[in-house]
N, C-alpha and C positions, 0 to 999 in steps of 0.2 A: 908510044905506050909504057915504056919506062918511066916517063915524066908522069904520067896518069896515074901509074900505080903508087908512086912517091906521095902524088897529092893526094889520093885516096888515104894513105898510110896517116899521112899528117892529119887529115880532119878526122879520121877515125880515132886516131890515138888522142886527140885533143879531146874530142866527146868523151872517150872512155875514162881519161884521167880527170876530167871534171866531175864525173860521177863517182869513180871509186876512190880517188884521194879527197877530194872536195866534200862531196855529198855524203858520200857512205862511210869512210873512215874518219873524216872531219867532223861534219854536222850532225851526222845521224848517231854516231857511237862515241865521238870524242876519243877515238883510239889515237889521233894525232892531235895536237894543239896547233891548230893554223896561226901564223903570224897574222896580228891585226889587220895588216894591210892586204894579205893574202884573203883571209876571212871576207872583208868586205868586197875585194874584187870576185870572189865565187859568188855572193850574196847578189850583187848588181848585176854581174855579166852572164851567170851559169845559166838563167833562162835563154838569154839570148844565143849562148851557144848550143845548148842542148835542146831546147824547147821544153825544158821541163823546169817547174819552180823548185827552188832548192828547200824551201820551207815545205811544200806538199810532199815532195819526194822523200824527205827525210821522215814525216809524219807516218806515210804509207809504210815505209820500211820499218818503222818501230812496230807499227801493228801488225806487220807480218811478223816480226820475233815474236810477239804477246801471243799471237793466235795461229803459229806456224802449222800448216797443215789440217787445220780444223776447219769447219764451215765458215768460221768468221776470216780465214785468211784472205786477205785481198788478191792474191795471185797465187794459188795453188794447183798443180795438176791433177791433186787428187779430188778436186771439185769440179774442173771444167774439161780435164784430160789436156794432151799435149797441145792439141790444136787450138784450144779455147783461151790459151795463155794471153795471146796477143791482146784479144779484145777484153778479156778480162782484167787485166792491168790498166789499160785505158779507161774503163768503166770505174775502177776503184779509184784511179788518179782524179777522175772528175768529180767523184763522189768527196774526196777529201778535200779538194778545193771548194766545193759549195760548202762543206761543213765547216772550214775554217773561216770562210767569208761570214758566216752567221753565227760563228764564236760557238758552235755545237760542243757541249763538254766532252762527246764521245771521241771528237779529234782534238780539241784543245788539250785534253790530258797528256798527250803525246809532244807538246812542244817545248818542253822543259829546255833551257838551255838555247833555244831558237828565238832569240831576242831581236827579231826583225820580221817586218810584215810580209805577207805574200808580194809576189814581184808587182811591180807596176803594170805589167802587162796583163796579169790576170786580174788585178783589181780593176782594169778598164777593159776587161772583155776582149783584149787583144792578143789571147794566146796565140793565134794562128800567125801572128807577124813573124816571129823568127823564121819560121818554116819557108814563108813567102820569100824573106830576104836571102835566105842559103840557097833556094832555087833560083831567085833571080841573080845571084853572084855567080852559080854555075852557068846560067845563060849568058850572062855578059862575058864571063871569061872564055865560054864556048865560041863565042861571036867574035872576041878579039883576039884569042890566042889559039885554042884548039878544042873542038867539042868534047874530046874524050876527057880533056883535063877539067872541063866545065863541069861535067857528068860527074867525074870522080871526086871533085870536091863536096858537090852537093849529096852524093850517096855516103860518102865519107864522114860527114859533119852531122849528118841527120841518121847515123846509124843505131842510136841508143835503143829505140824500141825493139830493134831485133836482138841487139846485145842483151837487154834486159829479159826479152822474151826467151832467149836461149838458156840464160843463167836460171830463171825462174821455173822453167821447164824441165831442162834436163838435171840441174841440180838439186831437183826434189823427186827424181825418178829413176834416172838411170846413173849407175857408178858405185863406188865402194864406200865404206863408212869405216872412219878410224874411231869414232865415238858413237856411244850408245846414247843418244838424245832422245827427247820425246816426240821427236817427228820424223817425217820421212827423208831428211835432208840427206844428200849424197854428194860425193866428191867427184864430179865428171871432168876429166883431164881435157877433153877437146873445149868445153867452154871455158876452163880456167885458163888454158894457152891462148886462146883467141880473146879473152875478155879479162886482162889484168888479174888473173887469180880468183876472179870472182866465182867460178865454178866450184871452187873448193867449198861447198854450203855446209856440208857436215862439219867441217873443222871450224868455220865461221860460226856456227849455230852453237857449237859446243864453247868456243871462246870469243863472242860476240865483240868484246871490247878490243881484242887483239888487232893491232895494225898490220900483222902479218898473217896471212889465210893458210900458208903451206904449213905442214906438219912432218910429212916424209920428205928425205934428202932429195928425191926425185922429183917431189911436187914444185914445180915453177911458178912463182907468185911475181910477176914483172911489175904488178903495181905497187908491191911494197919494195921493189928495186928503185922506182921512182920517188916513193917516199923518201928513203934514205938519200936520193940524191938532193931532193928538195930540203932536206933537213941539213945538209952539206951547204946548202945556198942561203941557210937562215931563214927560209920560207915556214917552216913549221919545226914541230917537236915531236918525236915519237914516245908514246908510252910505254916505256920499255917494261914496266913493272906489269902490263897486262898482256903481254906477247905470249903467245901460245908456245910452250916449251917443245924443244926438239924431241923427235920419236926416240932418240938413242938416251934421253934422260928419263924416260917414262917405260913402265913395263905394263903390257895389256891394256893398251890405249883404248880397246873397246869397253874396258870396265870403266872408263873415266868420263865423266860427265863434267863440262866446264861449268862455270859460272854463268847464270842465265841472264837473258837480257833485261834491260831495264825497262 
């Protein structure tokens, strides 16, 4: 059972880091400058790892910032409730894919800096293939090694829909606020601890181009910790000029509104 838990943790962390470091802080916001080799690796393999297209995910996320918690937000609990987030984010993602495929200006306008195509999988309508591969990998590992280890791999690597659903739901409904942003974003500690700091949505919406999502000393953003690790390995460069300031350097944080998202 310990081995299964470790395998789950590996798959879960791999999926989370591909999204939070590669897609989110890297491609969507340029909060970190990815080394060209790492950027290409993320663009080519990201869809296989997470089941989600890096370009479509980044476009949907940028739309979320532009229309945060308004009727046009692609995934706000204010529109669909906490229980409706999972299906709403899927519907919005599919709309983005279709929009980009036909070069709809409503979606193309959010592609600045995303100088690569939709993944080969989506261009050939094989979006389902990564899910089949991960499930079959789990089945094979389960048959050859241990059923629990096989199940743990499949659940861990395919965990992003639940990760994203938790962030989108809890991070815009339950938790405190450090900044007076023009949306309903909150800082949800549970979502942040489980999902690489992503639950600090209020901090992130106040400073969207910051690679660090935490603000208070007790707010832990282990996703940023990995950014620093990867920077030390020469895989990326953190944009330190855009980092959210420490709380002890500001007074009246609730009166501060950070720069707006692009």
